[in-house]
Backbone atoms as SQL, in Angstrom:
CREATE TABLE atoms (id INTEGER PRIMARY KEY, chain TEXT, resi INTEGER, resn TEXT, atom TEXT, x REAL, y REAL, z REAL);
INSERT INTO atoms VALUES
  (1, 'A', 1, 'UNK', 'N', 0.773, -1.156, -0.008),
  (2, 'A', 1, 'UNK', 'CA', -0.032, 0.037, 0.088),
  (3, 'A', 1, 'UNK', 'C', 0.885, 1.186, -0.071),
  (4, 'A', 2, 'UNK', 'N', 0.404, 2.363, -0.675),
  (5, 'A', 2, 'UNK', 'CA', 1.084, 3.571, -0.702),
  (6, 'A', 2, 'UNK', 'C', 1.083, 4.230, 0.740),
  (7, 'A', 3, 'UNK', 'N', 1.941, 5.144, 1.033),
  (8, 'A', 3, 'UNK', 'CA', 1.911, 5.875, 2.248),
  (9, 'A', 3, 'UNK', 'C', 0.659, 6.334, 2.888),
  (10, 'A', 4, 'UNK', 'N', -0.136, 6.808, 2.056),
  (11, 'A', 4, 'UNK', 'CA', -1.360, 7.356, 2.410),
  (12, 'A', 4, 'UNK', 'C', -2.621, 6.667, 2.319),
  (13, 'A', 5, 'UNK', 'N', -2.496, 5.350, 2.020),
  (14, 'A', 5, 'UNK', 'CA', -3.578, 4.438, 1.778),
  (15, 'A', 5, 'UNK', 'C', -3.874, 3.646, 3.096),
  (16, 'A', 6, 'UNK', 'N', -5.028, 3.504, 3.278),
  (17, 'A', 6, 'UNK', 'CA', -5.384, 2.605, 4.564),
  (18, 'A', 6, 'UNK', 'C', -6.107, 1.486, 4.324),
  (19, 'A', 7, 'UNK', 'N', -6.238, 0.397, 4.924),
  (20, 'A', 7, 'UNK', 'CA', -7.092, -0.690, 4.682),
  (21, 'A', 7, 'UNK', 'C', -8.461, -0.383, 5.510),
  (22, 'A', 8, 'UNK', 'N', -9.509, -0.276, 4.752),
  (23, 'A', 8, 'UNK', 'CA', -10.744, -0.046, 5.264),
  (24, 'A', 8, 'UNK', 'C', -11.549, -1.356, 5.484),
  (25, 'A', 9, 'UNK', 'N', -12.036, -1.603, 6.653),
  (26, 'A', 9, 'UNK', 'CA', -12.719, -2.864, 6.973),
  (27, 'A', 9, 'UNK', 'C', -14.212, -2.417, 7.087),
  (28, 'A', 10, 'UNK', 'N', -15.146, -3.033, 6.231),
  (29, 'A', 10, 'UNK', 'CA', -16.553, -2.816, 6.225),
  (30, 'A', 10, 'UNK', 'C', -17.308, -3.884, 6.871),
  (31, 'A', 11, 'UNK', 'N', -17.859, -3.710, 7.906),
  (32, 'A', 11, 'UNK', 'CA', -18.768, -4.829, 8.534),
  (33, 'A', 11, 'UNK', 'C', -19.664, -5.373, 7.530),
  (34, 'A', 12, 'UNK', 'N', -19.902, -6.677, 7.524),
  (35, 'A', 12, 'UNK', 'CA', -20.805, -7.370, 6.637),
  (36, 'A', 12, 'UNK', 'C', -22.301, -6.835, 6.906),
  (37, 'A', 13, 'UNK', 'N', -22.654, -6.486, 8.002),
  (38, 'A', 13, 'UNK', 'CA', -24.017, -6.039, 8.304),
  (39, 'A', 13, 'UNK', 'C', -24.203, -4.476, 8.173),
  (40, 'A', 14, 'UNK', 'N', -23.251, -3.853, 7.465),
  (41, 'A', 14, 'UNK', 'CA', -23.306, -2.406, 7.275),
  (42, 'A', 14, 'UNK', 'C', -24.006, -2.206, 5.933),
  (43, 'A', 15, 'UNK', 'N', -25.254, -1.743, 6.003),
  (44, 'A', 15, 'UNK', 'CA', -26.173, -1.502, 4.787),
  (45, 'A', 15, 'UNK', 'C', -25.916, -0.026, 4.289),
  (46, 'A', 16, 'UNK', 'N', -25.824, 0.197, 3.129),
  (47, 'A', 16, 'UNK', 'CA', -25.791, 1.500, 2.500),
  (48, 'A', 16, 'UNK', 'C', -27.186, 2.223, 2.797),
  (49, 'A', 17, 'UNK', 'N', -27.204, 3.588, 2.893),
  (50, 'A', 17, 'UNK', 'CA', -28.486, 4.249, 3.057),
  (51, 'A', 17, 'UNK', 'C', -28.557, 5.237, 1.900),
  (52, 'A', 18, 'UNK', 'N', -29.820, 5.742, 1.579),
  (53, 'A', 18, 'UNK', 'CA', -30.116, 6.704, 0.551),
  (54, 'A', 18, 'UNK', 'C', -30.457, 8.006, 1.345),
  (55, 'A', 19, 'UNK', 'N', -30.090, 9.100, 0.990),
  (56, 'A', 19, 'UNK', 'CA', -30.474, 10.445, 1.644),
  (57, 'A', 19, 'UNK', 'C', -30.777, 11.357, 0.448),
  (58, 'A', 20, 'UNK', 'N', -31.823, 12.084, 0.662),
  (59, 'A', 20, 'UNK', 'CA', -32.017, 13.164, -0.419),
  (60, 'A', 20, 'UNK', 'C', -32.131, 14.567, 0.238),
  (61, 'A', 21, 'UNK', 'N', -31.734, 14.662, 1.616),
  (62, 'A', 21, 'UNK', 'CA', -31.801, 15.824, 2.239),
  (63, 'A', 21, 'UNK', 'C', -30.783, 15.820, 3.397),
  (64, 'A', 22, 'UNK', 'N', -30.210, 16.922, 3.801),
  (65, 'A', 22, 'UNK', 'CA', -29.216, 16.889, 4.837),
  (66, 'A', 22, 'UNK', 'C', -29.416, 18.214, 5.666),
  (67, 'A', 23, 'UNK', 'N', -29.397, 18.010, 7.045),
  (68, 'A', 23, 'UNK', 'CA', -29.305, 19.149, 7.852),
  (69, 'A', 23, 'UNK', 'C', -27.800, 19.290, 8.443),
  (70, 'A', 24, 'UNK', 'N', -27.310, 20.367, 8.405),
  (71, 'A', 24, 'UNK', 'CA', -25.964, 20.526, 9.038),
  (72, 'A', 24, 'UNK', 'C', -26.000, 21.589, 10.119),
  (73, 'A', 25, 'UNK', 'N', -25.566, 21.251, 11.253),
  (74, 'A', 25, 'UNK', 'CA', -25.343, 22.196, 12.400),
  (75, 'A', 25, 'UNK', 'C', -23.981, 22.209, 12.818),
  (76, 'A', 26, 'UNK', 'N', -23.572, 23.247, 13.569),
  (77, 'A', 26, 'UNK', 'CA', -22.053, 23.332, 13.948),
  (78, 'A', 26, 'UNK', 'C', -21.924, 24.162, 15.336),
  (79, 'A', 27, 'UNK', 'N', -20.893, 23.908, 15.988),
  (80, 'A', 27, 'UNK', 'CA', -20.522, 24.673, 17.202),
  (81, 'A', 27, 'UNK', 'C', -19.014, 24.797, 16.995),
  (82, 'A', 28, 'UNK', 'N', -18.411, 25.241, 18.091),
  (83, 'A', 28, 'UNK', 'CA', -16.933, 25.600, 17.921),
  (84, 'A', 28, 'UNK', 'C', -15.962, 24.395, 17.700),
  (85, 'A', 29, 'UNK', 'N', -16.464, 23.258, 18.124),
  (86, 'A', 29, 'UNK', 'CA', -15.597, 22.109, 17.986),
  (87, 'A', 29, 'UNK', 'C', -16.050, 20.919, 17.170),
  (88, 'A', 30, 'UNK', 'N', -17.277, 21.165, 16.483),
  (89, 'A', 30, 'UNK', 'CA', -17.668, 20.113, 15.587),
  (90, 'A', 30, 'UNK', 'C', -18.844, 20.392, 14.607),
  (91, 'A', 31, 'UNK', 'N', -18.922, 19.734, 13.528),
  (92, 'A', 31, 'UNK', 'CA', -19.942, 19.963, 12.585),
  (93, 'A', 31, 'UNK', 'C', -20.800, 18.583, 12.682),
  (94, 'A', 32, 'UNK', 'N', -22.130, 18.721, 12.673),
  (95, 'A', 32, 'UNK', 'CA', -22.979, 17.616, 12.816),
  (96, 'A', 32, 'UNK', 'C', -23.837, 17.560, 11.476),
  (97, 'A', 33, 'UNK', 'N', -23.945, 16.421, 10.889),
  (98, 'A', 33, 'UNK', 'CA', -24.744, 16.327, 9.585),
  (99, 'A', 33, 'UNK', 'C', -25.649, 15.204, 9.845),
  (100, 'A', 34, 'UNK', 'N', -26.880, 15.493, 9.627),
  (101, 'A', 34, 'UNK', 'CA', -28.041, 14.525, 9.828),
  (102, 'A', 34, 'UNK', 'C', -28.552, 14.293, 8.358),
  (103, 'A', 35, 'UNK', 'N', -28.289, 13.142, 7.914),
  (104, 'A', 35, 'UNK', 'CA', -28.728, 12.669, 6.638),
  (105, 'A', 35, 'UNK', 'C', -30.175, 12.187, 6.741),
  (106, 'A', 36, 'UNK', 'N', -31.076, 12.666, 5.788),
  (107, 'A', 36, 'UNK', 'CA', -32.508, 12.327, 5.883),
  (108, 'A', 36, 'UNK', 'C', -33.001, 11.866, 4.574),
  (109, 'A', 37, 'UNK', 'N', -34.027, 11.173, 4.714),
  (110, 'A', 37, 'UNK', 'CA', -34.754, 10.668, 3.427),
  (111, 'A', 37, 'UNK', 'C', -36.111, 11.309, 3.509),
  (112, 'A', 38, 'UNK', 'N', -36.454, 12.301, 2.720),
  (113, 'A', 38, 'UNK', 'CA', -37.702, 12.967, 2.758),
  (114, 'A', 38, 'UNK', 'C', -38.638, 12.137, 1.820),
  (115, 'A', 39, 'UNK', 'N', -39.805, 11.869, 2.389),
  (116, 'A', 39, 'UNK', 'CA', -40.842, 11.192, 1.650),
  (117, 'A', 39, 'UNK', 'C', -41.528, 11.975, 0.684),
  (118, 'A', 40, 'UNK', 'N', -41.727, 11.394, -0.503),
  (119, 'A', 40, 'UNK', 'CA', -42.438, 12.243, -1.601),
  (120, 'A', 40, 'UNK', 'C', -43.785, 12.620, -1.241),
  (121, 'A', 41, 'UNK', 'N', -44.073, 13.880, -1.553),
  (122, 'A', 41, 'UNK', 'CA', -45.475, 14.474, -1.309),
  (123, 'A', 41, 'UNK', 'C', -45.928, 14.356, 0.108),
  (124, 'A', 42, 'UNK', 'N', -45.074, 14.349, 1.083),
  (125, 'A', 42, 'UNK', 'CA', -45.363, 14.182, 2.422),
  (126, 'A', 42, 'UNK', 'C', -44.308, 15.168, 3.215),
  (127, 'A', 43, 'UNK', 'N', -44.961, 15.886, 4.027),
  (128, 'A', 43, 'UNK', 'CA', -43.978, 16.969, 4.763),
  (129, 'A', 43, 'UNK', 'C', -43.449, 16.182, 6.045),
  (130, 'A', 44, 'UNK', 'N', -42.601, 15.129, 5.635),
  (131, 'A', 44, 'UNK', 'CA', -41.947, 14.325, 6.712),
  (132, 'A', 44, 'UNK', 'C', -40.701, 13.714, 6.149),
  (133, 'A', 45, 'UNK', 'N', -39.670, 13.496, 6.976),
  (134, 'A', 45, 'UNK', 'CA', -38.473, 12.996, 6.495),
  (135, 'A', 45, 'UNK', 'C', -37.973, 12.020, 7.746),
  (136, 'A', 46, 'UNK', 'N', -37.307, 11.054, 7.432),
  (137, 'A', 46, 'UNK', 'CA', -36.714, 10.008, 8.324),
  (138, 'A', 46, 'UNK', 'C', -35.178, 9.974, 8.425),
  (139, 'A', 47, 'UNK', 'N', -34.652, 10.177, 9.589),
  (140, 'A', 47, 'UNK', 'CA', -33.188, 10.302, 9.793),
  (141, 'A', 47, 'UNK', 'C', -32.658, 9.058, 9.403),
  (142, 'A', 48, 'UNK', 'N', -31.595, 9.017, 8.654),
  (143, 'A', 48, 'UNK', 'CA', -30.933, 7.858, 8.064),
  (144, 'A', 48, 'UNK', 'C', -29.499, 7.569, 8.815),
  (145, 'A', 49, 'UNK', 'N', -28.836, 8.784, 9.043),
  (146, 'A', 49, 'UNK', 'CA', -27.490, 8.696, 9.697),
  (147, 'A', 49, 'UNK', 'C', -27.249, 10.108, 10.309),
  (148, 'A', 50, 'UNK', 'N', -26.511, 10.175, 11.368),
  (149, 'A', 50, 'UNK', 'CA', -26.088, 11.338, 12.028),
  (150, 'A', 50, 'UNK', 'C', -24.492, 11.143, 12.166),
  (151, 'A', 51, 'UNK', 'N', -23.767, 12.109, 11.515),
  (152, 'A', 51, 'UNK', 'CA', -22.386, 12.032, 11.545),
  (153, 'A', 51, 'UNK', 'C', -21.918, 13.318, 11.976),
  (154, 'A', 52, 'UNK', 'N', -20.964, 13.277, 12.979),
  (155, 'A', 52, 'UNK', 'CA', -20.262, 14.442, 13.704),
  (156, 'A', 52, 'UNK', 'C', -18.772, 14.372, 13.263),
  (157, 'A', 53, 'UNK', 'N', -18.154, 15.484, 12.842),
  (158, 'A', 53, 'UNK', 'CA', -16.751, 15.700, 12.618),
  (159, 'A', 53, 'UNK', 'C', -16.181, 16.860, 13.011),
  (160, 'A', 54, 'UNK', 'N', -14.852, 16.852, 13.167),
  (161, 'A', 54, 'UNK', 'CA', -14.278, 18.200, 13.552),
  (162, 'A', 54, 'UNK', 'C', -14.238, 19.329, 12.538),
  (163, 'A', 55, 'UNK', 'N', -14.015, 20.437, 12.874),
  (164, 'A', 55, 'UNK', 'CA', -13.978, 21.628, 11.896),
  (165, 'A', 55, 'UNK', 'C', -12.799, 21.272, 10.683),
  (166, 'A', 56, 'UNK', 'N', -11.722, 20.653, 11.264),
  (167, 'A', 56, 'UNK', 'CA', -10.656, 20.469, 10.230),
  (168, 'A', 56, 'UNK', 'C', -11.058, 19.239, 9.148),
  (169, 'A', 57, 'UNK', 'N', -11.835, 18.328, 9.792),
  (170, 'A', 57, 'UNK', 'CA', -12.360, 17.307, 8.851),
  (171, 'A', 57, 'UNK', 'C', -13.468, 17.753, 8.005),
  (172, 'A', 58, 'UNK', 'N', -14.203, 18.778, 8.481),
  (173, 'A', 58, 'UNK', 'CA', -15.249, 19.475, 7.638),
  (174, 'A', 58, 'UNK', 'C', -14.549, 20.159, 6.388),
  (175, 'A', 59, 'UNK', 'N', -13.469, 20.726, 6.660),
  (176, 'A', 59, 'UNK', 'CA', -12.800, 21.483, 5.624),
  (177, 'A', 59, 'UNK', 'C', -12.207, 20.391, 4.667),
  (178, 'A', 60, 'UNK', 'N', -11.655, 19.329, 5.054),
  (179, 'A', 60, 'UNK', 'CA', -11.106, 18.238, 4.257),
  (180, 'A', 60, 'UNK', 'C', -12.303, 17.641, 3.403),
  (181, 'A', 61, 'UNK', 'N', -13.423, 17.603, 3.968),
  (182, 'A', 61, 'UNK', 'CA', -14.646, 16.990, 3.324),
  (183, 'A', 61, 'UNK', 'C', -15.084, 18.038, 2.188),
  (184, 'A', 62, 'UNK', 'N', -15.204, 19.185, 2.510),
  (185, 'A', 62, 'UNK', 'CA', -15.440, 20.250, 1.448),
  (186, 'A', 62, 'UNK', 'C', -14.477, 20.077, 0.323),
  (187, 'A', 63, 'UNK', 'N', -13.278, 19.954, 0.593),
  (188, 'A', 63, 'UNK', 'CA', -12.274, 19.972, -0.646),
  (189, 'A', 63, 'UNK', 'C', -12.437, 18.558, -1.312),
  (190, 'A', 64, 'UNK', 'N', -12.708, 17.418, -0.621),
  (191, 'A', 64, 'UNK', 'CA', -12.854, 16.141, -1.264),
  (192, 'A', 64, 'UNK', 'C', -14.083, 16.142, -2.121),
  (193, 'A', 65, 'UNK', 'N', -15.295, 16.830, -1.583),
  (194, 'A', 65, 'UNK', 'CA', -16.405, 16.760, -2.374),
  (195, 'A', 65, 'UNK', 'C', -16.257, 17.711, -3.657),
  (196, 'A', 66, 'UNK', 'N', -15.646, 18.842, -3.417),
  (197, 'A', 66, 'UNK', 'CA', -15.312, 19.706, -4.695),
  (198, 'A', 66, 'UNK', 'C', -14.534, 18.962, -5.716),
  (199, 'A', 67, 'UNK', 'N', -13.503, 18.258, -5.232),
  (200, 'A', 67, 'UNK', 'CA', -12.712, 17.520, -6.263),
  (201, 'A', 67, 'UNK', 'C', -13.462, 16.441, -6.979),
  (202, 'A', 68, 'UNK', 'N', -14.379, 15.762, -6.077),
  (203, 'A', 68, 'UNK', 'CA', -15.245, 14.678, -6.750),
  (204, 'A', 68, 'UNK', 'C', -16.195, 15.264, -7.723),
  (205, 'A', 69, 'UNK', 'N', -16.898, 16.448, -7.380),
  (206, 'A', 69, 'UNK', 'CA', -17.854, 16.968, -8.278),
  (207, 'A', 69, 'UNK', 'C', -17.182, 17.489, -9.614),
  (208, 'A', 70, 'UNK', 'N', -15.989, 18.075, -9.349),
  (209, 'A', 70, 'UNK', 'CA', -15.170, 18.465, -10.615),
  (210, 'A', 70, 'UNK', 'C', -14.908, 17.364, -11.460),
  (211, 'A', 71, 'UNK', 'N', -14.384, 16.175, -10.827),
  (212, 'A', 71, 'UNK', 'CA', -14.021, 15.079, -11.680),
  (213, 'A', 71, 'UNK', 'C', -15.331, 14.485, -12.409),
  (214, 'A', 72, 'UNK', 'N', -16.412, 14.486, -11.593),
  (215, 'A', 72, 'UNK', 'CA', -17.776, 14.053, -12.177),
  (216, 'A', 72, 'UNK', 'C', -18.101, 14.744, -13.402),
  (217, 'A', 73, 'UNK', 'N', -18.054, 16.099, -13.229),
  (218, 'A', 73, 'UNK', 'CA', -18.436, 17.047, -14.202),
  (219, 'A', 73, 'UNK', 'C', -17.445, 16.946, -15.540),
  (220, 'A', 74, 'UNK', 'N', -16.229, 16.567, -15.200),
  (221, 'A', 74, 'UNK', 'CA', -15.287, 16.460, -16.235),
  (222, 'A', 74, 'UNK', 'C', -15.723, 15.222, -17.059),
  (223, 'A', 75, 'UNK', 'N', -16.060, 14.154, -16.430),
  (224, 'A', 75, 'UNK', 'CA', -16.437, 12.887, -17.106),
  (225, 'A', 75, 'UNK', 'C', -17.803, 12.843, -17.752),
  (226, 'A', 76, 'UNK', 'N', -18.822, 13.389, -16.911),
  (227, 'A', 76, 'UNK', 'CA', -20.191, 13.238, -17.376),
  (228, 'A', 76, 'UNK', 'C', -20.901, 14.651, -17.776),
  (229, 'A', 77, 'UNK', 'N', -20.205, 15.756, -17.652),
  (230, 'A', 77, 'UNK', 'CA', -20.854, 16.989, -17.926),
  (231, 'A', 77, 'UNK', 'C', -21.287, 17.794, -16.793),
  (232, 'A', 78, 'UNK', 'N', -21.690, 18.995, -16.877),
  (233, 'A', 78, 'UNK', 'CA', -22.110, 19.883, -15.820),
  (234, 'A', 78, 'UNK', 'C', -23.400, 19.273, -15.133),
  (235, 'A', 79, 'UNK', 'N', -23.332, 19.502, -13.815),
  (236, 'A', 79, 'UNK', 'CA', -24.488, 19.135, -13.060),
  (237, 'A', 79, 'UNK', 'C', -25.255, 20.363, -12.878),
  (238, 'A', 80, 'UNK', 'N', -26.619, 20.185, -13.209),
  (239, 'A', 80, 'UNK', 'CA', -27.587, 21.226, -13.216),
  (240, 'A', 80, 'UNK', 'C', -28.563, 20.895, -12.072),
  (241, 'A', 81, 'UNK', 'N', -28.727, 21.729, -11.043),
  (242, 'A', 81, 'UNK', 'CA', -29.599, 21.308, -10.067),
  (243, 'A', 81, 'UNK', 'C', -31.096, 21.259, -10.472),
  (244, 'A', 82, 'UNK', 'N', -31.863, 20.367, -10.042),
  (245, 'A', 82, 'UNK', 'CA', -33.235, 20.202, -10.478),
  (246, 'A', 82, 'UNK', 'C', -34.036, 21.247, -10.070),
  (247, 'A', 83, 'UNK', 'N', -35.098, 21.617, -10.867),
  (248, 'A', 83, 'UNK', 'CA', -35.782, 22.734, -10.421),
  (249, 'A', 83, 'UNK', 'C', -36.834, 22.370, -9.249),
  (250, 'A', 84, 'UNK', 'N', -36.838, 23.221, -8.393),
  (251, 'A', 84, 'UNK', 'CA', -37.784, 22.878, -7.166),
  (252, 'A', 84, 'UNK', 'C', -39.090, 23.354, -7.358),
  (253, 'A', 85, 'UNK', 'N', -40.156, 22.486, -6.912),
  (254, 'A', 85, 'UNK', 'CA', -41.474, 23.146, -7.077),
  (255, 'A', 85, 'UNK', 'C', -41.578, 24.342, -6.114),
  (256, 'A', 86, 'UNK', 'N', -42.573, 25.261, -6.316),
  (257, 'A', 86, 'UNK', 'CA', -42.832, 26.426, -5.660),
  (258, 'A', 86, 'UNK', 'C', -43.005, 25.994, -4.247),
  (259, 'A', 87, 'UNK', 'N', -42.200, 26.488, -3.264),
  (260, 'A', 87, 'UNK', 'CA', -42.431, 26.323, -1.900),
  (261, 'A', 87, 'UNK', 'C', -41.797, 24.901, -1.445),
  (262, 'A', 88, 'UNK', 'N', -41.205, 24.290, -2.431),
  (263, 'A', 88, 'UNK', 'CA', -40.532, 22.990, -2.146),
  (264, 'A', 88, 'UNK', 'C', -39.164, 23.098, -1.525),
  (265, 'A', 89, 'UNK', 'N', -38.692, 21.985, -0.932),
  (266, 'A', 89, 'UNK', 'CA', -37.450, 21.983, -0.190),
  (267, 'A', 89, 'UNK', 'C', -36.343, 21.643, -1.337),
  (268, 'A', 90, 'UNK', 'N', -35.275, 22.183, -1.048),
  (269, 'A', 90, 'UNK', 'CA', -34.069, 22.097, -1.954),
  (270, 'A', 90, 'UNK', 'C', -33.115, 20.952, -1.609),
  (271, 'A', 91, 'UNK', 'N', -33.621, 20.258, -0.490),
  (272, 'A', 91, 'UNK', 'CA', -32.957, 18.949, 0.016),
  (273, 'A', 91, 'UNK', 'C', -31.890, 19.222, 0.947),
  (274, 'A', 92, 'UNK', 'N', -31.671, 20.591, 1.277),
  (275, 'A', 92, 'UNK', 'CA', -30.466, 20.926, 2.155),
  (276, 'A', 92, 'UNK', 'C', -30.993, 22.072, 3.134),
  (277, 'A', 93, 'UNK', 'N', -30.769, 21.849, 4.360),
  (278, 'A', 93, 'UNK', 'CA', -31.068, 22.833, 5.436),
  (279, 'A', 93, 'UNK', 'C', -29.650, 23.134, 6.213),
  (280, 'A', 94, 'UNK', 'N', -29.432, 24.316, 6.411),
  (281, 'A', 94, 'UNK', 'CA', -28.219, 24.660, 7.251),
  (282, 'A', 94, 'UNK', 'C', -28.642, 25.302, 8.424),
  (283, 'A', 95, 'UNK', 'N', -28.394, 24.633, 9.533),
  (284, 'A', 95, 'UNK', 'CA', -28.793, 25.135, 10.833),
  (285, 'A', 95, 'UNK', 'C', -27.638, 25.185, 11.821),
  (286, 'A', 96, 'UNK', 'N', -27.082, 26.379, 12.042),
  (287, 'A', 96, 'UNK', 'CA', -25.990, 26.520, 12.980),
  (288, 'A', 96, 'UNK', 'C', -26.435, 26.579, 14.506),
  (289, 'A', 97, 'UNK', 'N', -25.638, 26.014, 15.382),
  (290, 'A', 97, 'UNK', 'CA', -26.089, 26.180, 16.891),
  (291, 'A', 97, 'UNK', 'C', -24.903, 26.545, 17.549),
  (292, 'A', 98, 'UNK', 'N', -24.000, 27.336, 16.847),
  (293, 'A', 98, 'UNK', 'CA', -22.840, 27.989, 17.651),
  (294, 'A', 98, 'UNK', 'C', -23.228, 28.993, 18.561);
């Protein structure tokens, strides 16, 4: 393995989850992301995962996501956000609690 590669062990009982909405909150020492699945045509969402990370890891996540989006768009073309119905959710809610 290269110097910065790690061996990732994934438990057999770990199931992938689908999320179409995220809520992000932060305070001085952490960012908390709640991944949700919003049910269609219902004003309701179910939490699928809650992940807390340090501010420095949040910055690294931002850079990794930007690189991944850039790589994706280079391969498949520009991502255009879907139009939202009037009064509809954009799938993202930012709530700080600092």
